[in-house]
MARTITOR-182171 format. One record per atom (N, C-alpha, C): residue in three letters; x, y, z. Coordinates in steps of 0.1 Angstrom, whole numbers, plus 5000, padded with zeros to 4 digits. Example, Ala and Ser with C-alpha at 12.3 -4.5 7.8 and 13.67 -1.06 7.14 Angstrom:
2
ALA513249435078
ALA512349555078
ALA513249675078
SER512849785071
SER513749895071
SER512950005079
This chain:
386
MET856138058121
MET856138098107
MET857338038100
THR857037948090
THR858137878083
THR858137918068
PRO858938008064
PRO858938058050
PRO859337948040
SER858837958028
SER859037858018
SER860337878011
THR861037988013
THR862238018007
THR863238078017
ALA864438108013
ALA865338168023
ALA864838298028
LEU865138328041
LEU864538448048
LEU865038568041
PRO864138658038
PRO864438778030
PRO865038898039
HIS865638988033
HIS865939118039
HIS864739208035
VAL864039268045
VAL862839348043
VAL863039488048
VAL862839588039
VAL862839728043
VAL861339758046
ILE861139818057
ILE859739858061
ILE859740008062
VAL858840078054
VAL858740218054
VAL857540258063
GLY857940318075
GLY856940368084
GLY857040288097
ALA857340358108
ALA857540298121
ALA856340338130
GLY855140328125
GLY853940338133
GLY853640188138
ILE852440168142
ILE852040038148
ILE852039928138
VAL851639958126
VAL851639848115
VAL853039818111
GLY853839918108
GLY855239888104
GLY856039818115
THR855839868127
THR856639808138
THR856139668141
ALA854839638140
ALA854339498142
ALA854939408131
THR854939458119
THR855539378108
THR857039348111
ALA857739448116
ALA859139428119
ALA859339328130
TYR858439338140
TYR858439238152
TYR858339098147
TYR857239068139
TYR857038928135
TYR858038878125
LEU858638968116
LEU859638928108
LEU860938888115
THR861238968126
THR862438938134
THR862238808141
LEU861038788146
LEU860738658153
LEU861038538143
ALA860738558131
ALA860938448121
ALA862438438117
GLY863238538120
GLY864638528117
GLY865038608105
ALA864138688099
ALA864438768088
ALA865238888092
ARG865938948083
ARG866639078085
ARG865739188082
VAL865639288091
VAL864739398089
VAL865439528090
THR865039618081
THR865439758082
THR864139848083
LEU863939908094
LEU862739988097
LEU863040138096
LEU862440208087
LEU862640348084
LEU861440428088
ASP861740558092
ASP860640648094
ASP861140788090
ALA860240858084
ALA860540998079
ALA860741088091
ARG860141058102
ARG860241138114
ARG860741048126
THR859841008134
THR860240918146
THR859140818147
PRO859440708154
PRO858340608157
PRO857140668163
SER855940628158
SER854640678164
SER854340818161
SER855040888153
SER854841028151
SER853741068142
GLY853140968135
GLY851940988127
GLY850640958134
ALA849840888127
ALA848440858133
ALA848540768145
THR849540688146
THR849740598158
THR849840678171
GLY850540788170
GLY850740878182
GLY849640978184
ALA848640978175
ALA847541078177
ALA846241008177
SER846140888184
SER845040808183
SER844340798197
ASP843140738198
ASP842440728210
ASP842740598217
GLY843440498211
GLY843840378217
GLY842740268218
ALA841640288210
ALA840540198210
ALA840940068203
VAL840839958210
VAL840939818204
VAL839439768204
SER838739818195
SER837239808195
SER836639728184
VAL835839638188
VAL834939568178
VAL833639638177
ALA833239708187
ALA831939778188
ALA831739878177
SER832839938172
SER832740048163
SER832840008148
LYS833139878146
LYS833439838132
LYS832239818123
ARG832539838110
ARG831539808100
ARG831339658100
PRO830039618098
PRO829839468097
PRO830539408085
GLY830939288086
GLY831639218075
GLY833039198079
THR833939228069
THR835339198070
THR835939278082
MET835639408083
MET836339478094
MET835939438108
MET834639398110
MET834239358123
MET834839218126
HIS834939128116
HIS835538998118
HIS836939008121
LEU837739088114
LEU839139108116
LEU839439178130
ALA838539268134
ALA838739338147
ALA838639238158
ARG837739138157
ARG837639038168
ARG838938948168
GLU839538918157
GLU840738838157
GLU841938928162
ALA841839058159
ALA842939148163
ALA842939168178
ARG841739178184
ARG841639198198
ARG842039068205
ASP841738958200
ASP842238828206
ASP843738818206
LEU844338878195
LEU845838878194
LEU846438968205
TYR845839078208
TYR846339158219
TYR846339078232
ALA845239008235
ALA845238928247
ALA846338828247
GLN846638768235
GLN847738668235
GLN849138738237
LEU849338858232
LEU850538928234
LEU850738968248
VAL849638988255
VAL849739018270
VAL850138888277
THR849538778273
THR849938648279
THR851338608276
ASP851838648264
ASP853238618261
ASP854238708268
GLY853738818274
GLY854538908281
GLY854939028273
VAL854739028260
VAL855139138252
VAL854439268255
LEU853139258257
LEU852239368260
LEU851639368274
ALA852339298283
ALA851739288297
ALA851639428303
GLY850439458307
GLY850139588313
GLY849939698303
ALA850039668290
ALA849839768280
ALA848539758273
PHE847839658276
PHE846439638270
PHE845539588281
HIS844339648281
HIS843339598291
HIS841939598285
THR841139498289
THR839739488285
THR838839588292
ARG837939638285
ARG836939728291
ARG835739738281
PRO834539778287
PRO833439778278
PRO833339908270
THR832739908258
THR832340018251
THR830840038252
TYR830440168254
TYR828940198255
TYR828540278243
LEU827840218234
LEU827240288223
LEU825940358229
PHE825740488225
PHE824540548230
PHE823840618218
ALA822540638221
ALA821640708211
ALA820840818217
ARG820640928209
ARG819941048213
ARG818741068205
THR818440988195
THR817241008187
THR816640868184
PRO815340858181
PRO814840728177
PRO815540658166
GLU816040738156
GLU816740688145
GLU818040628150
GLU818740688159
GLU819940638165
GLU819740518173
VAL818640508180
VAL818240388187
VAL818140268178
THR817540288166
THR817440188156
THR818840148151
LEU819740248150
LEU821040218145
LEU821940128154
ILE821840168167
ILE822640088177
ILE822039948178
HIS820739928177
HIS820139798177
HIS820639718165
THR820739788153
THR821239718141
THR822639678143
GLN823439768149
GLN824839728152
GLN824939608161
GLY824039608171
GLY824039498181
GLY823739368174
ARG822739368164
ARG822439248157
ARG823639198148
ASP824339298142
ASP825539268134
ASP826639208143
LEU826839268155
LEU827839218164
LEU827539078169
SER826239058172
SER825838918176
SER826038818165
GLY825838858153
GLY826038768142
GLY827438728140
GLU828438808145
GLU829838768145
GLU830238688158
GLY829238668167
GLY829538598179
GLY830038688190
GLU829838818189
GLU830338918198
GLU829238938209
PRO829538928222
PRO828538948232
PRO828139098233
THR826839128234
THR826339258236
THR825239258246
THR824939378252
THR823739388260
THR823039518257
ALA821839518253
ALA821039638250
ALA820639698264
LEU820739828265
LEU820539898277
LEU819440008276
THR818440008284
THR817540118285
THR818240238290
ARG817640358290
ARG818240468296
ARG818640448311
ALA817640388318
ALA817840368332
ALA819040268335
GLU819140168326
GLU820140068328
GLU821540128324
LEU821540218314
LEU822840288310
LEU823240378322
LEU822240448327
LEU822540538338
LEU823140468350
SER822740348352
SER823240268364
SER824640238363
GLN825140238350
GLN826540208348
GLN827440328345
VAL826740428339
VAL827440558336
VAL826540668342
PRO826640698355
PRO825740798360
PRO826140938355
GLY825041028354
GLY825241158351
GLY825141198336
LEU824541098328
LEU824341128314
LEU823241238312
GLY823341308301
GLY822441408298
GLY821041358295
ASP820041448295
ASP818641418294
ASP818341358280
ARG819141388270
ARG818741348256
ARG819241208253
VAL820041148262
VAL820541008259
VAL819340918262
LEU818940838252
LEU817740758253
LEU818040608256
ALA819140558251
ALA819340418252
ALA820840388249
GLY821240258252
GLY822640228249
GLY822840078245
LEU824040048241
LEU824339908238
LEU825739888244
LYS825939788253
LYS827139758260
LYS827839648252
VAL829139668249
VAL829939568242
VAL831139538252
PRO831039438260
PRO831839428272
PRO833239378270
GLN833639328258
GLN834939268257
GLN835839348248
ASP835539478246
ASP836439568239
ASP837739598248
GLY838639668242
GLY839839698250
GLY840539828247
HIS841639848253
HIS842339978251
HIS843839958252
ALA844640018243
ALA846040018243
ALA846540148237
ILE847540208243
ILE848140328238
ILE849140298227
GLY848940358216
GLY849640328204
GLY851140338206
TYR851640448211
TYR853140458212
TYR853740368222
GLN852940318232
GLN853440218241
GLN853540088235
VAL852540048226
VAL852639928219
VAL853839928210
VAL854040028203
VAL855240038194
VAL856540028202
SER856640088213
SER857840078221
SER858039938226
ARG857039868230
ARG857139738235
ARG857539638224
LEU857039658212
LEU857339568201
LEU858739588196
LEU859239718196
LEU860639738192
LEU861539678202
ALA861239688215
ALA862139638225
ALA862139488225
ALA860939428223
ALA860939278222
ALA861639218210
ALA861739298199
ALA862439248187
ALA863839298187
GLY864239388196
GLY865539438195
GLY865839518183
ILE864839598178
ILE865039678166
ILE865239818169
THR866139878163
THR866340028163
THR866040088150
PRO864840158149
PRO864540218137
PRO865440328132
GLN865540348119
GLN866340458114
GLN865440578113
ARG865640678122
ARG864740798123
ARG865140898113
HIS864240988110
HIS864441098100
HIS865141048087
THR864540938083
THR865040878070
THR863840868061
ALA863640978054
ALA862540978045
ALA862840898032
VAL861840818028
VAL862040748015
VAL861440828004
ARG862240867994
ARG861840957984
ARG861140877972
ARG861640757970
ARG860940677959
ARG861440527961
LEU860740447954
LEU861040307954
LEU862140277943
ALA863040187946
ALA864040147936
ALA863440027928
VAL863240047915
VAL862539947907
VAL863439897896
SER863539767894
SER864339717882
SER863539597876
GLN863239607863
GLN862639497856
GLN861339447863
GLY860539547866
GLY859239507872
GLY859239457886
ARG860339477893
ARG860539437907
ARG861039547915
VAL860539557927
VAL861039657937
VAL862239597944
ILE863439667943
ILE864639607948
ILE865239687960
GLY864439787964
GLY864839867976
GLY864139997976
VAL864740097983
VAL864240227984
VAL865340327982
GLU864940447978
GLU865940557977
GLU865640657988
THR866640687996
THR866540788007
THR867440908004
ASP867341008013
ASP868341118011
ASP869741068014
ALA869840968022
ALA871140908026
ALA871640808015
GLY870840778005
GLY871240687995
GLY870340567994
ARG870640477985
ARG869840357982
ARG870040247993
ILE868940187997
ILE868940078006
ILE868339957998
LEU869139857995
LEU868639737988
LEU867939647997
ALA866939567991
ALA866239477999
ALA865539367990
ASP865239257996
ASP864439157989
ASP862939187988
ARG862439247998
ARG861039297999
ARG861039438005
VAL860039508001
VAL859739638006
VAL858239638011
VAL858039678023
VAL856739698029
VAL856539848031
VAL855439898025
VAL855140038027
VAL853940048037
ALA854240098049
ALA853240118060
ALA853240258066
ALA853240358057
ALA853540488061
ALA852340578062
GLY851140518064
GLY849940598065
GLY849740688053
ILE849340818056
ILE849040908045
ILE850240928036
ASP851440918042
ASP852640938033
ASP852840828023
SER852040718024
SER852140608015
SER851640658001
GLY850740748000
GLY850140787988
GLY851040827977
PRO851840927978
PRO852740967967
PRO853840857964
LEU854240787974
LEU855240687972
LEU854740567964
LEU853440537965
LEU852940427958
LEU852040457946
GLY851940587943
GLY851040627932
GLY849640617936
LEU849340627949
LEU847940617955
LEU847340747958
SER847940857954
SER847340987959
SER845941017955
ASP845540957943
ASP844140977939
ASP843140877946
ILE843740777953
ILE842940677960
ILE842840697975
MET843940737981
MET843940757995
MET843440897999
ILE842640908009
ILE842041038013
ILE842441068027
PRO843041188029
PRO843441228043
PRO842241268051
ARG842241228064
ARG841141268072
ARG841641318086
LYS841441438088
LYS841941498101
LYS841041478112
GLY841541448124
GLY840741428136
GLY841341508147
GLN840541598153
GLN840941678165
GLN840441618178
LEU841241608188
LEU840941548201
LEU841341648212
ILE840741618224
ILE840841698236
ILE841141618248
VAL842041668256
VAL842341598269
VAL842041698280
THR841341648290
THR840941728302
THR841941698313
ASP841741778324
ASP842441738337
ASP841741628343
ARG842141588355
ARG841641468362
ARG840341498369
ALA839441408366
ALA838141408373
ALA838141328386
ALA839141228386
ALA839241148398
ALA840741098399
MET841141078411
MET842541038413
MET842740878413
GLY841640808414
GLY841740668417
GLY841440588404
GLY841440638392
GLY841240568380
GLY840140628372
ALA839640558362
ALA838740608352
ALA837340648359
ALA836740748354
ALA835540798360
ALA834340708358
PHE834340628347
PHE833340518345
PHE833940408337
PRO833340298336
PRO834040178331
PRO834640178318
GLY834040248308
GLY834540248294
GLY834040358286
PRO834540378274
PRO834140488266
PRO832740498262
LEU832140618261
LEU830840638255
LEU831040678240
MET830440598231
MET830540618217
MET829240648211
SER829140758203
SER827840798198
SER827440718186
ALA826140708184
ALA825640638172
ALA826040708159
GLY826340838161
GLY826840918149
GLY828140868145
TYR828940818154
TYR830240758151
TYR830040638142
LEU829140558146
LEU828740438138
LEU828340468124
ALA827440568124
ALA826940608111
ALA828040658101
ALA829040728107
ALA830140778099
ALA831040658094
LYS831140558103
LYS831940438099
LYS831340358088
ARG829940358088
ARG829240278078
ARG829140358065
SER829440488065
SER829240568053
SER830540568045
THR830340578032
THR831440598023
THR831240728014
VAL830440818019
VAL830140938012
VAL831341028014
PRO831941078002
PRO833141158003
PRO832841298009
GLY833941368014
GLY833841508018
GLY833241528031
GLN833141428040
GLN832541448053
GLN833341538062
ARG832641618069
ARG833241698079
ARG832141708091
SER832441648101
SER831541628112
SER832241608125
VAL831441608136
VAL831841568149
VAL831241428152
ASN832041328155
ASN831441198159
ASN832041168173
LEU831141178183
LEU831641198196
LEU832041058203
VAL833141058209
VAL833540958218
VAL834141028231
ILE833640988243
ILE834141038255
ILE834840918262
ASP836140928264
ASP836940818268
ASP837440848282
PRO837040768293
PRO837540798306
PRO838840718308
LEU839940798309
LEU841240738310
LEU841640688323
ALA842540588324
ALA842940538337
ALA843640638346
THR844040748340
THR844640858348
THR843640938355
GLY842340918352
GLY841241008357
GLY840941118348
GLN841641138337
GLN841341238327
GLN840341188317
PHE839841268308
PHE839041238297
PHE839741268284
LEU839641178275
LEU839941198261
LEU838641218253
ILE838541328246
ILE837241358240
ILE837541388225
GLY836841318216
GLY836941348202
GLY835741298195
SER835741298183
SER836741358174
SER836141418162
SER836741518156
SER836241568144
SER836641468133
ARG835941488122
ARG836141398110
ARG836141488098
GLU837441528094
GLU837541638084
GLU838341588072
GLU837541538062
GLU838241478051
GLU838941588042
GLY840041548037
GLY840741638028
GLY841741728034
LEU841841738047
LEU842741828055
LEU843941748059
THR845141808058
THR846341748061
THR847241818071
ASP846741938076
ASP847442008087
ASP847141938100
ARG848041948110
ARG847841888123
ARG847541998133
GLN846842098129
GLN846542208139
GLN845142188144
THR844942228156
THR843542228162
THR843042378160
ASP841742388161
ASP841142528160
ASP839942538170
ALA839742658174
ALA838742688184
ALA837342648180
VAL837042668168
VAL835642638163
VAL835342488164
THR836242408160
THR836042258160
THR836142208174
VAL837142258182
VAL837242208196
VAL835942248204
SER835442368201
SER834242408208
SER833042328204
ALA832942288191
ALA831842198187
ALA831942068194
ILE833142008195
ILE833341878202
ILE832841888216
LEU833341998223
LEU832942018237
LEU831442038239
ARG830842108230
ARG829342118232
ARG828641988231
GLU829041908221
GLU828541768220
GLU828741688233
ALA829941698238
ALA830341618250
ALA829541668262
LEU829341798264
LEU828541848275
LEU827141808274
ASP826641798262
ASP825241748260
ASP825041608265
VAL826041528263
VAL825941388266
VAL826341358281
TYR827341428286
TYR827841408299
TYR828141548306
PRO827141608311
PRO827241748317
PRO828241758327
ALA828641648334
ALA829641668345
ALA831041708339
LEU831241708326
LEU832441758321
LEU832641908322
ALA831541978326
ALA831642118328
ALA832542158339
ARG832842058348
ARG833742078359
ARG835242068355
GLN835442018343
GLN836841988339
GLN837442098331
ARG838742108331
ARG839442198323
ARG840142128311
VAL840242198300
VAL840942138289
VAL842442168291
VAL843242068291
VAL844742088293
VAL845542068280
ARG844842008270
ARG845641988257
ARG844641948246
THR844941998234
THR844241958222
THR845341918212
PHE844941818204
PHE845841778194
PHE845141718182
ALA845741698171
ALA845141648159
ALA846041548152
GLY845441458145
GLY846141358137
GLY845541338124
ILE846341288114
ILE845841268101
ILE845741118098
ARG844541068096
ARG844340928093
ARG844140918078
ALA844540808072
ALA844340778058
ALA843240688056
THR842340718046
THR841240628043
THR841240618028
THR840240548023
THR840040518008
THR838640548004
SER838340547991
SER837040577987
SER835940477991
ASP836440347994
ASP835440247999
ASP835540228014
GLY836440308021
GLY836440308035
GLY837240188041
LEU837940118033
LEU838639998037
LEU840140018036
PRO840939948045
PRO842439958043
PRO842839898030
ILE844139918027
ILE844839858016
ILE845939768022
ILE845739638020
ILE846739538026
ILE846939428016
GLY848139408012
GLY848439298003
GLY849639327993
ARG849939227985
ARG851039247975
ARG850539337964
HIS851539417959
HIS851239507948
HIS850839417936
PRO849839447928
PRO849439357918
PRO850339347906
THR851339447904
THR852139437892
THR853639437896
LEU854039497907
LEU855439507911
LEU855839397921
GLU856639307917
GLU857039197926
GLU857939267938
GLY857839197949
GLY858639247960
GLY858039357968
LEU856839407964
LEU856239527971
LEU854939487978
ILE854939517991
ILE853739487999
ILE853239618005
ILE851939628005
ILE851239758010
ILE850439728022
ALA850539808032
ALA849739798044
ALA849439938049
THR848439998044
THR848140138047
THR846640168047
ALA846340298049
ALA844940338049
ALA844040278060
MET844540268072
MET843840208083
MET842740288089
GLN842540408084
GLN841640508090
GLN841940528105
GLY840940508113
GLY841140518128
GLY841240378134
ASP841440278126
ASP841440138131
ASP842840078132
GLY843940158130
GLY845240108131
GLY845640048144
ILE845240118155
ILE845640068168
ILE845039928170
CYS843739908167
CYS843039788168
CYS843739678160
LEU843839708147
LEU844339608137
LEU845839588136
GLY846539688141
GLY848039688138
GLY848839568141
PRO848739508153
PRO849539378155
PRO849139268145
MET847839258143
MET847339148135
MET847739168120
VAL847639298115
VAL848039328102
VAL849539308100
GLY850339338111
GLY851839318110
GLY852139178109
GLY851439088116
GLY851638948114
GLY851338898100
ALA850238938095
ALA849838898081
ALA850838948071
VAL851339068072
VAL852239128062
VAL853639058063
ALA854039028075
ALA855238948077
ALA855138818070
ARG854038748070
ARG853938628063
ARG854038648048
LEU853338758043
LEU853438788029
LEU854938808025
ALA855638878033
ALA857038908030
ALA857938778030
CYS857438678036
CYS858138548036
CYS857538448027
ASP856738498017
ASP856138418007
ASP855138318012
LEU854538358023
LEU853438268029
LEU852138348028
GLU851038278029
GLU849738348029
GLU849338378043
PRO848638488045
PRO848138518059
PRO847138418063
THR847038398076
THR846038308082
THR844638368081
GLN844538498079
GLN843238568078
GLN842838588063
ASP841638598061
ASP841138628047
ASP841138788045
LEU842138838038
LEU842338978036
LEU841939018022
SER841238928015
SER840938948000
SER840139077998
ALA839339118007
ALA838539238005
ALA839339368007
LEU840539348012
LEU841439468014
LEU842539478004
SER842539387994
SER843639377985
SER843839497976
PRO845039537973
PRO845239647964
PRO844739627950
THR844439497947
THR843939467933
THR842539527931
ARG841839577941
ARG840539637939
ARG840639777933
PHE841839837932
PHE842039967926
PHE842839957914
SER842740047905
SER843640067893
SER844840147898
LEU845940087902
LEU847040157908
LEU847840227897
ALA848240357900
ALA849140427890
ALA850440357889
SER851140377878
SER852440317877
SER853440387886
ILE854540317890
ILE855540367898
ILE856840367890
ASP857340487888
ASP858540507880
ASP859740467888
ASN860840437880
ASN862140407887
ASN862640537894
């Protein structure tokens, strides 16, 4: 990356996977970086994620195309040694329990194939041969063999170490410092930090800081971790993802509260099971009613889970928007401000790629990807006061 002007000092708000990846690529370019987090690195959605680096689950169009590029970047970072051992390829198995869901996964298969993504349609018998023990109501499946997995907080830790960056923890940004139509830094409880550029990548906390509270929608997701089903690795090759999860991804209907099942066999021999989809909630508490609903769905799909014990439940808050797409790009009216937020549940997949794109924007270069559909200009943004 060769900037067109002198390398800037960039303040990055948010030390999740997107903010950390931005810091990593800026540091590689030789820029000066100050990385701030209101709590600690990965303490938001990054640390409460399922780790899916998945193309299988994406909406057709921009998100599916970008997810393929993002997954390829993970592989490159492994080759480069930055993420060696922290990312691995594994299949995703989409499954259907009704004729309508069979149609949906076939439609997803056609969309994936249209992007050049390999897929294999599976009958019930073929799916059972790869994931034995499925419930009687599972009718068919779709295998997406080149998906992957990475644990968010491990990726953040690796990127910080590779860049030699020490984030400033417990440094909440209260407002942006603005002068003559340009962002010149941030105001924190410890005082003002001046910068040439400011990147806001703070997830749901980006809303009030950017005047996006009416645009960004919080979405709570509850997840479950079981004890070990096996000591020698994952119980089956890759996660089971319901067609209902796809339907929720494709929908932009507000106010959704549902369970969209994913059963993820972890390398530890445990299962990660999720997730609820609870729009409008911002607490990070789990509750017995929702956890029970997730477990009932999971037992219907994979009855062998009845032998497992729940060892932990947790919840995270993802940020989304009214059109279900992230917000990535330069602020349309304030110079020096770049936005990278509202990743929904796609931050782990897209994070390193988005970080690279945002780093280029901060150096007055254009991203190599077409991010026009994600631009902040598609919204009427509220003004940001000094």
